C-alpha positions, 0 to 999 in steps of 0.5 A: 096169421100169415096170409095164404097164397091164392091164384085167381085165374080169369078163364074164357073156356075155349079150347086153349083153356086147357093150357091155362089150367095146366099152368095153374095147377103147376103154379098152385103146387109151387106156391101151395096156393088155392085157386079161384077160376073166374069166368064171365058170361058173355051171352047176349041178354034179349032186352025184350024178353020176359024177366023169367025167360031172361033168368032162364037163359042166364041159368042155362049159360051158367050151367054149361059154363060149370060143365065146361069148367068141371071138364077143364079142371077135373083131370088135375084134381085141385086140392082147393079150387073154387069157381066164380061165374057171372055177368060182371066185369073183371076189375069189379069181381077182382076187387070183390075177392081181394082180402087181407088173408090172401096174397093173390096172383091173377093169371090170364092167358095170352092168345097172341103168337110171337108178336103178343107183346106188341099187342098187349094193349087192350088185353084183359091184363091191361084192364087188370093193371089199370083198374086194380092192385093185383099182380097179373101174370100172362100165360102164352096159350100157344106153347107146350111148355106151360111153365117157361124158363123165360119170364117177361115182365111188362113194366111202366112207372105209371103202374109199378109192380106190387114189390111184395108179389114180384119178389115172392113170385121170383123167389118161388119160381127161382129154380125155373127162371133162366132169363128175365126180360123187361118190356117197357111200355114207354121210353123216357127218363122216368120210365128208364129210371124205373127200369134200372130200379126194377133191374136192381131187384132182379139183378140175380137174373141179369134182366135185359130190356129192348 
């Protein structure tokens, strides 16, 4: 039985999350994919409170998150959508979700402006790259065009792309892509060789790098 496409969107429920949800909706149609929205509860847990009080506060925070997720996603009428909300770190929950039945694409919003690629280190995406085997797709949240014709790939020979996911994504999105930019994290011979190898896989788009 062939694996199904699935989008796992890490969402923080701020106002810009509407851009991320819109992108995920369009991408889910392109990929004919199911969607899982993952939200990490961030409210402080009072260390001195009784257990029932702590549990009650967490239930209230979770209920608020459910309401917000429903508000963001309801206008798009997703055909296949799930929500996962809790106190967890993203790598652990992603590794729990991983399964042979799915080809997964992790989608994360990027809030930085034109300098976002210089601020890339330390973001949630890098955590996903370092601690999981998922392909992570970053979506700029400061633009109205939510599926851009320019794709920028953060490259590193230390963390090479999952070729299966990359080729599948490019194949499905090929009618939308006009430009591909490769952004290397490190410059040395090993990384340059990897850039050349990656550029060869994407040669139909004449990829460039800085």
